TIDOKE-42285 format. One line per field, with one value per residue (C-alpha): x, y, z. Coordinates in nm, 4 decimals, padded with zeros to 6 digits, m for minus. Example, Ala and Ser with C-alpha at 12.3 -4.5 7.8 and 13.67 -1.06 7.14 Angstrom:
BEGIN
x 01.2300	01.3670 .
y m00.4500	m00.1060 .
z 00.7800	00.7140 .
# end
This chain:
BEGIN
x m00.7366	m00.4993	m00.2117	m00.4391	m00.5608	m00.2167	m00.0522	m00.3324	m00.3331	00.1430	00.0178	m00.2220	00.0175	00.3070	00.0760	m00.0521	00.2802	00.3394	00.0288	00.0968	00.4497	00.3318	00.1026	00.1190	00.2462	00.3813	00.6150	00.8381	00.6211	00.8590	00.6199	00.7979	01.1080	01.1022	01.1024	00.7306	00.3936	00.1543	m00.0770	00.0068	m00.1281	m00.3921	m00.5352	m00.6513	m00.6629	m00.3329	m00.4691	m00.5642	m00.8940	m00.7997	m00.5349	m00.7065	m01.0704	m00.6938	m00.6259	m00.9072	m00.9910	m00.6215	m00.6630	m01.0330	m00.9115	m00.5779	m00.8424	m01.0468	m00.7788	m00.6249	m00.8888	m01.0226	m00.6868	m00.7368	m01.0067	m00.8004	m00.5141	m00.7643	m00.9520	m00.7319	m00.6094	m00.6649	m00.6573	m00.4527	m00.7166	m00.9682	m01.0801	m00.9888	m01.1204	m01.0811	m00.8462	m00.8616	m00.6123	m00.5091	m00.3138	m00.0666	m00.1892	m00.1390	00.0447	m00.0480	00.1829	00.3037	00.3228	00.5502	00.8673	00.8707	00.7921	00.9433	00.7491	00.8820	00.9489	01.2395	01.1792	01.5397	01.7180	01.6073	01.8212	01.8630	01.6982	01.9674	01.9381	01.8344	02.0890	01.9832 .
y 00.4724	00.4482	00.5982	00.9239	00.9526	00.8456	01.1783	01.3818	01.3327	01.4047	01.7253	01.7815	01.7132	01.9593	02.1993	02.1600	02.1610	02.5015	02.6821	02.5898	02.6996	03.0351	03.0545	03.3660	03.2923	03.4452	03.6559	03.3297	03.2772	03.1683	03.4861	03.7286	03.6654	03.6856	04.0771	04.1109	04.1411	03.9276	04.1950	04.3624	04.0787	03.9565	04.2799	04.3980	04.0982	03.9875	03.6087	03.4966	03.3799	03.3361	03.1077	02.9096	02.8658	02.7038	02.4660	02.3400	02.2752	02.0814	01.8645	01.7717	01.6662	01.4748	01.3274	01.2108	01.0668	00.9090	00.6857	00.6546	00.5316	00.2536	00.0945	00.0930	m00.0768	m00.3202	m00.4488	m00.5210	m00.7442	m01.0678	m01.3016	m01.6509	m01.8187	m01.6943	m01.8721	m02.2601	m02.5735	m02.7250	m03.0572	m03.2779	m03.3211	m03.6798	m03.8463	m04.0919	m04.4170	m04.5228	m04.7818	m05.0415	m05.0907	m05.4676	m05.6952	m05.5807	m05.8462	m05.9291	m05.8048	m05.7994	m06.0266	m05.7286	m05.4382	m05.3401	m05.0875	m04.8611	m04.9344	m04.6052	m04.4397	m04.3389	m04.0086	m03.7517	m03.5902	m03.2965	m03.0791	m02.8361 .
z m02.2558	m01.9336	m02.0853	m02.1391	m01.7804	m01.6817	m01.9133	m01.7116	m01.4167	m01.4627	m01.4985	m01.3096	m00.9835	m01.1809	m01.1688	m00.8888	m00.7059	m00.8425	m00.7407	m00.3959	m00.4362	m00.5851	m00.3175	m00.0959	00.2433	00.5437	00.2898	00.1400	m00.1460	m00.4427	m00.6137	m00.4672	m00.5504	m00.8610	m00.8362	m00.8415	m00.5649	m00.6875	m00.5365	m00.8787	m01.1563	m00.9974	m00.8256	m00.5160	m00.3021	m00.4518	m00.6862	m00.3440	m00.4265	m00.7974	m00.6626	m00.3714	m00.6559	m00.8860	m00.5899	m00.5259	m00.9167	m00.9886	m00.5918	m00.6960	m01.0701	m00.9299	m00.6646	m00.9437	m01.1506	m00.8859	m00.8368	m01.1954	m01.2173	m00.9030	m01.1337	m01.4169	m01.3114	m01.0396	m01.3773	m01.5633	m01.2933	m01.2867	m01.0547	m01.0950	m01.0175	m01.1439	m01.4781	m01.3058	m01.2580	m00.8410	m00.8835	m00.5509	m00.3867	m00.4249	m00.1789	m00.1416	m00.0443	00.3426	00.3800	00.7325	00.8960	00.9890	01.3081	01.5663	01.4923	01.8871	02.1392	02.4490	02.7461	03.0414	03.0356	03.2657	03.4457	03.5451	03.9081	04.1401	04.2700	04.6350	04.6532	04.7736	05.1456	05.2697	05.4044	05.6903 .
# end
C-alpha cells in the first residue's frame, strides 16, 4: 500500500512540475520555445483553462498523497518505550557519615590586616 502510494506521489510530482513549466506565462513559457504556440493546440483560450484545472487536480492529488504517506509512516513507527513496564529505579545504599575524628577546640581567626589609608 505504501509503495503504491509512493509511486503515485512521485508520478504526481513529476507531472505537476511539467504542467507548471508548460503553462503560458509572460511570454517565457516552455511551450513557446518549441516553435509552436499552445493556443493552436487547445483552441482560442490557449489551454489556460485546461492547464489551470490540471494543475489544481495534480496539486490536490499531491497534498492527499503527502498526508497519506505521513499518516502511514507515523502509524508504522512505534515508540521505543511502548509495551515496556516501568521499573523502579534502585538506588545505592547511602553510607552514614562517621563521627568526626577530632574537632579542633578553637578555630583560630585569621589575623586582621590594617585597613588601607585613603588617599585624598
